[in-house]
N, C-alpha and C positions, 0 to 999 in steps of 0.2 A: 434477615436470613443471610448470614455471612459464611455460608458453607464453602465458598469457592474463592476466598481472598487470594489463594495461591495460584489461581488461574490468571495468567497474563493473556490478554487478547491483542492480536496483531491485525491491523488493517493496512494493507498496501494501498497507497493512493497514487493516482496519476492525473487527477483532474477530470477524468471522464465521468459521465453520469452513472455508469456502472459502479465505479469506485465510490462515488458519493452516496449511492444507495447502500453500499457496504458500510460506510462510516455511520450512517443513520442507524442501521440495524445493529451494528456492533456497540454503538453508544447505548442503545436500549438494553442490550444484553449486559453490558458492563454495569449499568445502573442497577439492574435487578440482581446481578451476581456479586455486586460490590467488588468488582475486579478492576485492576489498572488496565489501561488501554494504550497501545503504542501505534502511532501513525508512522508509516515508513514510506518515504519517497525515494526512488532510485533513479538517478539521472545517468545517462550514458557518458556524459562529459563533465569535467570540472576544470578549474584553472590549470591543473597539471596537464590536461590534454589540449588546452587551447593553443592554437598555432598563430595567434595574433589576428589581425584584421583580414577576414576572408569574405569579401563583398558578395560572392556568388552564393553563399549559404544563407538560409532564412534566419531571421533574427531569433526565432525560437530555439535555434540550435547554438548560435554563437553567444547569446547573452549569458551572463554568469549563472551557473547552475544553482548557486545559493539563492539568487533572486527568484528563479523559477520555483524552487522548493518552497520558499516563503509564500509565494502567490498561491500555490496549491494548498498549503496548510491553512492559509487565510480563508479559503473557501470551505475547507473541510471542518475546521474546528467549531464554527458556529452550529454545525449540525449535531454536535454532541450535547447531551443533557448537561446542565450547569454543574452538577456535582460529580461528574465523572473525572477521576484522576487520569491524566493522559500526558504523554511525552511525544514530541515530534522528532523523528530521526531522518537524516538525509545521508544517503550513501551514494557512491558512484560505482558503476559497473554494469554488468548484465543483470537486468531485473530478476530473472528467475534465480540465478546464482546467489545474489545478494539477499533475496527474500528467504531462501532456504538456509543460508548461513545465519541470518538473523534469528530465525526460528530456533535453531540449535544453540546459538550463542546466548540468547536471552531466556531460554527455557519456556518458550511460548507454548501454551496448552491449547489455544484455539486461534485459528486464522479465519477472519471473515473477509472474503475477497469478492470483488465484483465479477459477474459473469462475463463470458467472452463477448466481444463486440461483433463477432462475425458468425456466419452459419457453421453448422457442424462440418460440412464439406470443406469450407475454407479453413476451419480449425485443424482438420486432419492434414491438410496440405502445408499450412504455414506454422503449425504449432501454436501454443498458447501459454502465457504465463500462468493463467488459471489452471489449465490442464496439468502443467508440470508441477504446480504446487499440490494439486489433488493427488498426483501420483507419487511424489517424492518427499512430501513434508512429514516430519516426525511429530505430528500433532494432529488434532482434529481440525477439519476444514469445513467451513460453511460457505456456500456460494450464494451470494445475494442476487436476487433478480433486480432488474432496473424498475424504478418506481414509475 
């Protein structure tokens, strides 16, 4: 049933269990829909923003962004069914902005994103990448619950 080959599916990943749940769900959808899948990791820093050795910052912030992206993809990719065509993308910037830009740039028709990691009250006060994608994406958005 190849009715949706033109549907590109995007899964923003960040290494959280919520994002991994979205990867699993999107992989199953991509398999059934015979659609290509894009995994997108957005890091706030890269080599252009590095200031050199900053001993007071945690290693998770100062280590190379490409290394962190590869680790996140290495955990996410095995969750996809074997025959799902997928591409991993790494961008740098504000996650919400980069995700929304990627959706428009790549003509994404469906975004499968992990649910928020905090309560509704906290989400209202702090904002949420998931909430912003739901509100501003020019595509269909499916929020995956955690497994």
